[in-house]
VMD Tcl script that builds the backbone (N, CA, C; Angstrom):
set m [mol new atoms 270]
animate dup $m
set s [atomselect $m all]
$s set {name element resname resid chain x y z} {
  {N N ILE 1 A -9.820 15.456 -4.700}
  {CA C ILE 1 A -10.259 14.095 -4.559}
  {C C ILE 1 A -11.334 13.812 -5.589}
  {N N SER 2 A -11.297 12.637 -6.171}
  {CA C SER 2 A -12.309 12.133 -7.124}
  {C C SER 2 A -12.470 10.689 -6.905}
  {N N ALA 3 A -13.582 10.177 -7.262}
  {CA C ALA 3 A -13.828 8.766 -7.088}
  {C C ALA 3 A -14.847 8.292 -8.209}
  {N N ASN 4 A -14.440 7.272 -8.944}
  {CA C ASN 4 A -15.326 6.682 -9.853}
  {C C ASN 4 A -16.326 5.887 -9.150}
  {N N PRO 5 A -17.448 5.338 -9.835}
  {CA C PRO 5 A -18.381 4.527 -9.140}
  {C C PRO 5 A -17.692 3.191 -8.584}
  {N N ALA 6 A -18.194 2.700 -7.540}
  {CA C ALA 6 A -17.713 1.477 -6.928}
  {C C ALA 6 A -18.030 0.309 -7.996}
  {N N HIS 7 A -17.231 -0.726 -8.004}
  {CA C HIS 7 A -17.464 -1.791 -8.929}
  {C C HIS 7 A -17.071 -3.145 -8.282}
  {N N PRO 8 A -17.836 -4.206 -8.392}
  {CA C PRO 8 A -19.126 -4.168 -8.979}
  {C C PRO 8 A -20.161 -3.476 -8.040}
  {N N ASN 9 A -21.260 -3.054 -8.639}
  {CA C ASN 9 A -22.299 -2.402 -7.783}
  {C C ASN 9 A -23.612 -2.507 -8.643}
  {N N PRO 10 A -24.580 -3.334 -8.160}
  {CA C PRO 10 A -24.670 -4.106 -6.931}
  {C C PRO 10 A -23.608 -5.144 -6.856}
  {N N PHE 11 A -23.361 -5.650 -5.613}
  {CA C PHE 11 A -22.414 -6.701 -5.414}
  {C C PHE 11 A -22.973 -7.750 -4.386}
  {N N ALA 12 A -22.322 -8.857 -4.417}
  {CA C ALA 12 A -22.684 -9.926 -3.537}
  {C C ALA 12 A -21.641 -10.282 -2.497}
  {N N GLU 13 A -20.318 -10.252 -2.933}
  {CA C GLU 13 A -19.238 -10.617 -1.993}
  {C C GLU 13 A -18.383 -9.442 -1.718}
  {N N ILE 14 A -17.717 -8.845 -2.640}
  {CA C ILE 14 A -16.908 -7.672 -2.367}
  {C C ILE 14 A -17.144 -6.555 -3.395}
  {N N THR 15 A -16.810 -5.312 -3.083}
  {CA C THR 15 A -16.880 -4.263 -4.104}
  {C C THR 15 A -15.602 -3.364 -3.840}
  {N N THR 16 A -15.204 -2.625 -4.876}
  {CA C THR 16 A -14.076 -1.767 -4.750}
  {C C THR 16 A -14.452 -0.363 -5.000}
  {N N VAL 17 A -14.005 0.528 -4.162}
  {CA C VAL 17 A -14.259 1.949 -4.234}
  {C C VAL 17 A -12.924 2.575 -4.693}
  {N N PRO 18 A -12.845 3.023 -5.956}
  {CA C PRO 18 A -11.609 3.712 -6.444}
  {C C PRO 18 A -11.601 5.144 -5.992}
  {N N ILE 19 A -10.378 5.581 -5.678}
  {CA C ILE 19 A -10.140 7.005 -5.231}
  {C C ILE 19 A -8.981 7.535 -5.923}
  {N N GLU 20 A -9.105 8.805 -6.381}
  {CA C GLU 20 A -7.962 9.507 -7.014}
  {C C GLU 20 A -7.679 10.727 -6.240}
  {N N LEU 21 A -6.404 10.823 -5.753}
  {CA C LEU 21 A -6.035 11.999 -4.969}
  {C C LEU 21 A -5.132 12.938 -5.817}
  {N N GLY 22 A -5.413 14.211 -5.882}
  {CA C GLY 22 A -4.606 15.169 -6.495}
  {C C GLY 22 A -3.387 15.588 -5.708}
  {N N GLU 23 A -3.471 15.317 -4.428}
  {CA C GLU 23 A -2.355 15.631 -3.503}
  {C C GLU 23 A -2.378 14.577 -2.373}
  {N N ALA 24 A -1.282 14.415 -1.699}
  {CA C ALA 24 A -1.235 13.553 -0.577}
  {C C ALA 24 A -2.165 14.112 0.487}
  {N N SER 25 A -2.779 13.191 1.282}
  {CA C SER 25 A -3.853 13.694 2.195}
  {C C SER 25 A -4.121 12.622 3.204}
  {N N THR 26 A -4.670 13.086 4.328}
  {CA C THR 26 A -5.248 12.111 5.337}
  {C C THR 26 A -6.613 11.755 4.809}
  {N N VAL 27 A -6.907 10.483 4.691}
  {CA C VAL 27 A -8.090 9.974 4.064}
  {C C VAL 27 A -8.924 9.026 5.006}
  {N N GLU 28 A -10.154 9.156 5.042}
  {CA C GLU 28 A -11.033 8.181 5.747}
  {C C GLU 28 A -12.091 7.708 4.712}
  {N N VAL 29 A -12.232 6.402 4.623}
  {CA C VAL 29 A -13.309 5.782 3.862}
  {C C VAL 29 A -14.085 4.968 4.798}
  {N N ALA 30 A -15.380 5.298 4.942}
  {CA C ALA 30 A -16.248 4.581 5.874}
  {C C ALA 30 A -17.559 4.225 5.277}
  {N N ILE 31 A -18.111 3.142 5.748}
  {CA C ILE 31 A -19.465 2.670 5.223}
  {C C ILE 31 A -20.523 2.985 6.260}
  {N N TYR 32 A -21.574 3.528 5.752}
  {CA C TYR 32 A -22.768 3.917 6.613}
  {C C TYR 32 A -24.001 3.111 6.044}
  {N N ASP 33 A -24.939 2.806 7.003}
  {CA C ASP 33 A -26.226 2.305 6.581}
  {C C ASP 33 A -27.154 3.505 6.210}
  {N N VAL 34 A -28.302 3.106 5.687}
  {CA C VAL 34 A -29.231 4.262 5.298}
  {C C VAL 34 A -29.695 5.054 6.435}
  {N N GLN 35 A -29.644 4.600 7.647}
  {CA C GLN 35 A -30.041 5.358 8.842}
  {C C GLN 35 A -28.918 6.281 9.302}
  {N N GLY 36 A -27.742 6.252 8.665}
  {CA C GLY 36 A -26.591 7.097 9.001}
  {C C GLY 36 A -25.695 6.515 10.044}
  {N N ARG 37 A -25.889 5.218 10.408}
  {CA C ARG 37 A -24.975 4.594 11.372}
  {C C ARG 37 A -23.721 4.102 10.654}
  {N N LYS 38 A -22.561 4.354 11.223}
  {CA C LYS 38 A -21.309 3.855 10.689}
  {C C LYS 38 A -21.236 2.342 10.924}
  {N N ILE 39 A -21.057 1.631 9.774}
  {CA C ILE 39 A -20.970 0.187 9.836}
  {C C ILE 39 A -19.481 -0.209 9.973}
  {N N ARG 40 A -18.626 0.444 9.247}
  {CA C ARG 40 A -17.206 0.052 9.198}
  {C C ARG 40 A -16.320 1.124 8.623}
  {N N THR 41 A -15.203 1.347 9.186}
  {CA C THR 41 A -14.139 2.196 8.590}
  {C C THR 41 A -13.243 1.363 7.823}
  {N N LEU 42 A -13.155 1.600 6.521}
  {CA C LEU 42 A -12.360 0.738 5.643}
  {C C LEU 42 A -10.918 1.251 5.564}
  {N N ARG 43 A -10.747 2.535 5.643}
  {CA C ARG 43 A -9.378 3.108 5.585}
  {C C ARG 43 A -9.307 4.433 6.325}
  {N N ALA 44 A -8.259 4.622 7.085}
  {CA C ALA 44 A -8.118 5.797 7.824}
  {C C ALA 44 A -6.610 6.033 7.945}
  {N N GLY 45 A -6.140 7.077 7.271}
  {CA C GLY 45 A -4.708 7.363 7.424}
  {C C GLY 45 A -4.244 8.174 6.228}
  {N N HIS 46 A -2.936 8.355 6.074}
  {CA C HIS 46 A -2.391 9.073 5.041}
  {C C HIS 46 A -2.286 8.317 3.730}
  {N N LEU 47 A -2.609 8.876 2.600}
  {CA C LEU 47 A -2.427 8.327 1.337}
  {C C LEU 47 A -1.678 9.253 0.401}
  {N N THR 48 A -0.823 8.727 -0.468}
  {CA C THR 48 A -0.077 9.577 -1.399}
  {C C THR 48 A -0.892 10.001 -2.563}
  {N N ILE 49 A -0.388 10.882 -3.323}
  {CA C ILE 49 A -1.013 11.333 -4.574}
  {C C ILE 49 A -1.289 10.143 -5.496}
  {N N GLY 50 A -2.341 10.220 -6.278}
  {CA C GLY 50 A -2.577 9.121 -7.260}
  {C C GLY 50 A -3.797 8.279 -6.987}
  {N N HIS 51 A -3.817 7.158 -7.709}
  {CA C HIS 51 A -4.937 6.229 -7.620}
  {C C HIS 51 A -4.837 5.186 -6.546}
  {N N HIS 52 A -5.969 4.997 -5.796}
  {CA C HIS 52 A -6.039 4.024 -4.730}
  {C C HIS 52 A -7.363 3.273 -4.895}
  {N N ALA 53 A -7.365 2.010 -4.363}
  {CA C ALA 53 A -8.611 1.251 -4.417}
  {C C ALA 53 A -8.868 0.702 -2.989}
  {N N VAL 54 A -10.042 0.902 -2.502}
  {CA C VAL 54 A -10.467 0.502 -1.167}
  {C C VAL 54 A -11.536 -0.689 -1.325}
  {N N ILE 55 A -11.343 -1.722 -0.722}
  {CA C ILE 55 A -12.236 -2.922 -0.931}
  {C C ILE 55 A -13.029 -3.056 0.328}
  {N N TRP 56 A -14.423 -3.274 0.143}
  {CA C TRP 56 A -15.268 -3.669 1.161}
  {C C TRP 56 A -15.842 -5.130 0.955}
  {N N ASP 57 A -15.681 -5.925 1.952}
  {CA C ASP 57 A -16.056 -7.281 1.869}
  {C C ASP 57 A -17.527 -7.544 2.386}
  {N N GLY 58 A -18.213 -6.473 2.652}
  {CA C GLY 58 A -19.643 -6.636 3.126}
  {C C GLY 58 A -19.740 -6.912 4.579}
  {N N ARG 59 A -18.664 -6.752 5.385}
  {CA C ARG 59 A -18.693 -7.001 6.829}
  {C C ARG 59 A -18.559 -5.737 7.622}
  {N N ASP 60 A -19.195 -5.871 8.808}
  {CA C ASP 60 A -19.187 -4.645 9.763}
  {C C ASP 60 A -17.868 -4.706 10.508}
  {N N GLU 61 A -17.682 -3.734 11.457}
  {CA C GLU 61 A -16.461 -3.625 12.312}
  {C C GLU 61 A -16.215 -4.899 13.146}
  {N N GLY 62 A -17.289 -5.590 13.490}
  {CA C GLY 62 A -17.155 -6.824 14.289}
  {C C GLY 62 A -16.935 -8.075 13.461}
  {N N GLY 63 A -16.825 -7.913 12.132}
  {CA C GLY 63 A -16.558 -9.029 11.244}
  {C C GLY 63 A -17.812 -9.739 10.859}
  {N N GLU 64 A -18.961 -9.271 11.285}
  {CA C GLU 64 A -20.230 -9.898 10.879}
  {C C GLU 64 A -20.659 -9.462 9.546}
  {N N GLN 65 A -21.303 -10.322 8.784}
  {CA C GLN 65 A -21.799 -10.047 7.498}
  {C C GLN 65 A -22.957 -9.017 7.561}
  {N N ALA 66 A -22.866 -7.927 6.833}
  {CA C ALA 66 A -23.954 -6.917 6.856}
  {C C ALA 66 A -25.111 -7.504 6.015}
  {N N SER 67 A -26.276 -6.977 6.279}
  {CA C SER 67 A -27.514 -7.396 5.572}
  {C C SER 67 A -27.566 -6.883 4.121}
  {N N SER 68 A -28.307 -7.566 3.272}
  {CA C SER 68 A -28.604 -7.017 1.947}
  {C C SER 68 A -29.193 -5.643 2.099}
  {N N GLY 69 A -28.869 -4.768 1.086}
  {CA C GLY 69 A -29.521 -3.473 1.136}
  {C C GLY 69 A -28.536 -2.340 0.642}
  {N N ALA 70 A -29.026 -1.159 0.784}
  {CA C ALA 70 A -28.153 -0.075 0.311}
  {C C ALA 70 A -27.330 0.570 1.476}
  {N N TYR 71 A -26.115 0.881 1.082}
  {CA C TYR 71 A -25.120 1.522 1.942}
  {C C TYR 71 A -24.559 2.720 1.363}
  {N N VAL 72 A -23.855 3.573 2.142}
  {CA C VAL 72 A -23.155 4.773 1.561}
  {C C VAL 72 A -21.706 4.652 1.944}
  {N N ALA 73 A -20.839 4.772 0.974}
  {CA C ALA 73 A -19.400 4.915 1.223}
  {C C ALA 73 A -19.113 6.390 1.311}
  {N N VAL 74 A -18.560 6.893 2.385}
  {CA C VAL 74 A -18.235 8.348 2.567}
  {C C VAL 74 A -16.670 8.357 2.465}
  {N N ILE 75 A -16.208 9.181 1.575}
  {CA C ILE 75 A -14.753 9.332 1.353}
  {C C ILE 75 A -14.423 10.693 1.727}
  {N N ARG 76 A -13.536 10.859 2.725}
  {CA C ARG 76 A -13.088 12.185 3.173}
  {C C ARG 76 A -11.598 12.262 2.904}
  {N N ALA 77 A -11.181 13.397 2.385}
  {CA C ALA 77 A -9.751 13.653 2.152}
  {C C ALA 77 A -9.553 15.121 2.411}
  {N N GLY 78 A -8.807 15.473 3.452}
  {CA C GLY 78 A -8.629 16.866 3.868}
  {C C GLY 78 A -10.020 17.408 4.148}
  {N N LYS 79 A -10.373 18.493 3.491}
  {CA C LYS 79 A -11.718 19.166 3.686}
  {C C LYS 79 A -12.721 18.668 2.699}
  {N N ALA 80 A -12.352 17.874 1.745}
  {CA C ALA 80 A -13.250 17.391 0.718}
  {C C ALA 80 A -13.963 16.115 1.205}
  {N N GLU 81 A -15.238 15.907 0.698}
  {CA C GLU 81 A -15.996 14.714 1.014}
  {C C GLU 81 A -16.781 14.345 -0.241}
  {N N LEU 82 A -16.779 12.986 -0.497}
  {CA C LEU 82 A -17.619 12.368 -1.599}
  {C C LEU 82 A -18.362 11.273 -1.011}
  {N N THR 83 A -19.519 10.966 -1.552}
  {CA C THR 83 A -20.312 9.779 -1.212}
  {C C THR 83 A -20.547 8.962 -2.469}
  {N N ARG 84 A -20.643 7.638 -2.206}
  {CA C ARG 84 A -21.042 6.728 -3.275}
  {C C ARG 84 A -22.030 5.745 -2.661}
  {N N THR 85 A -23.114 5.436 -3.356}
  {CA C THR 85 A -24.157 4.499 -2.902}
  {C C THR 85 A -23.702 3.127 -3.350}
  {N N LEU 86 A -23.791 2.153 -2.438}
  {CA C LEU 86 A -23.411 0.747 -2.705}
  {C C LEU 86 A -24.644 -0.120 -2.378}
  {N N VAL 87 A -24.861 -1.112 -3.222}
  {CA C VAL 87 A -26.065 -1.931 -3.007}
  {C C VAL 87 A -25.482 -3.438 -2.934}
  {N N MET 88 A -25.721 -4.025 -1.755}
  {CA C MET 88 A -25.312 -5.343 -1.524}
  {C C MET 88 A -26.528 -6.315 -1.713}
  {N N ILE 89 A -26.400 -7.360 -2.509}
  {CA C ILE 89 A -27.462 -8.289 -2.732}
  {C C ILE 89 A -26.949 -9.683 -2.365}
  {N N ARG 90 A -27.558 -10.271 -1.396}
  {CA C ARG 90 A -27.152 -11.658 -0.867}
  {C C ARG 90 A -28.040 -12.674 -1.453}
}
mol reanalyze $m
mol bondsrecalc $m
mol representation Tube
mol addrep $m
């Protein structure tokens, strides 16, 4: 698994987290606040080998707009895990 930086970042409306898988895998992409609380699961399930893009619209699981600030995207594929810092500016 590899992931380039999210773009745009910082962002105001949406940001895209690119993911590259070297093999098909079960993947979870989740957003956490800086206190470690899960804000939203963006993707959970099986993805094929290759390039994928996961979009976050700045909303939490309940559909409410998250506050401006720093967040962490955690990307898990099989036993691998990557993190990317996201900054939302409203």
